[in-house]
Every structure is written in C-alpha cells, then in structure tokens.
C-alpha positions in Angstrom: 0.0 0.0 0.0 1.2 3.5 -0.9 -0.1 6.7 0.5 0.6 10.4 0.3 -0.6 13.4 2.3 -1.0 16.6 0.4 -2.5 20.0 1.0 -5.1 21.6 -1.3 -3.8 25.0 -2.4 -6.4 25.9 -5.1 -8.3 28.9 -3.7 -11.6 27.2 -4.6 -10.6 23.9 -3.1 -10.9 20.6 -4.9 -13.6 21.6 -7.4 -15.3 19.8 -10.3 -12.7 20.3 -13.1 -9.6 19.1 -11.4 -11.6 16.5 -9.5 -12.8 15.1 -12.8 -9.2 15.0 -14.2 -8.0 13.2 -11.0 -10.9 10.7 -11.1 -10.1 9.9 -14.8 -6.5 9.4 -13.9 -7.3 7.1 -11.0 -9.8 5.1 -13.1 -7.0 4.0 -15.4 -5.4 1.8 -12.7 -6.3 -1.6 -11.3 -5.4 -0.6 -7.8 -7.9 0.4 -5.2 -7.6 4.2 -4.9 -9.1 6.0 -1.9 -9.3 9.7 -1.1 -9.6 10.6 2.6 -10.6 13.9 4.2 -11.8 14.6 7.8 -12.1 11.0 8.7 -14.1 10.0 5.6 -12.7 7.9 2.8 -14.2 7.6 -0.7 -13.3 5.7 -3.9 -11.3 8.1 -5.9 -12.6 6.5 -9.1 -16.1 8.0 -8.3 -16.6 11.7 -9.1 -19.7 11.7 -6.9 -17.7 10.3 -4.0 -14.9 12.8 -4.4 -17.2 15.8 -4.8 -19.3 14.7 -1.7 -16.3 15.4 0.5 -16.5 19.2 -0.3 -12.8 19.7 0.2 -11.9 23.4 0.7 -8.6 25.2 0.2 -5.8 24.6 2.7 -7.2 21.2 3.6 -4.9 18.1 4.0 -6.1 15.1 2.2 -4.7 11.5 2.0 -4.6 9.4 -1.1 -4.0 5.7 -0.8 -3.4 3.2 -3.5 -3.3 -0.6 -3.0 -2.8 -3.1 -5.8 -0.4 -4.4 -8.4 0.1 -0.9 -10.0 0.0 1.2 -6.8 3.4 2.9 -7.4 2.5 4.2 -10.8 -1.1 5.0 -9.7 0.0 7.2 -6.8 2.7 8.9 -8.8 0.3 9.7 -11.7 -2.4 11.0 -9.5 0.0 13.3 -7.6 1.4 14.5 -10.9 -2.1 15.2 -12.3 -3.1 17.2 -9.2 0.1 19.2 -9.4 -0.5 19.9 -13.1 -4.0 21.1 -12.3 -2.4 23.4 -9.6 -4.6 21.9 -6.9 -1.7 20.9 -4.8 1.7 22.5 -4.5 
C-alpha cells in the first residue's frame, strides 16, 4: 500500500474540473484508490464520492493506492493534481 498526504492550495478547493481529471487518472489503474478527508474515505474513481467530500482550500487530504500498479497510480495521481495546480 502506498499513500501520500497533500494540502489543497487551489483557492476554490478541490472543485469539479480538477476532481474530474483526477478521477479519470485514478480510473486507469487496477489498484484500489481512496481519497480521505476529515475521517471520511471515498473511492477516488467516483466523481460523486470525491465531490461529496467538499474539500476546501488549505485542507490536508490523504490518497491511498493498494494493488499491483500502486506505485504508478499514486505517482500519476499526484502529478495530475500538481499539473492542475490543486496541490503545491
């Protein structure tokens, strides 16, 4: 299992456009991908799940990947979130 903790820096928080890009990236992997915020964890392959967390700016989130391609999955998701300027 691989996990990272990152802080949301986008002034709007984790909003629909970057969330959709992140969900699409997560969906390409076989690994189980979870996004956790404030004690709640959701499937990061579900846009409804991710949006239901309502993650505001300056929030710390945890992304966890578990499976045969977990290393590539976590690196790709982190890279996508950085490219979308959601995390620093």
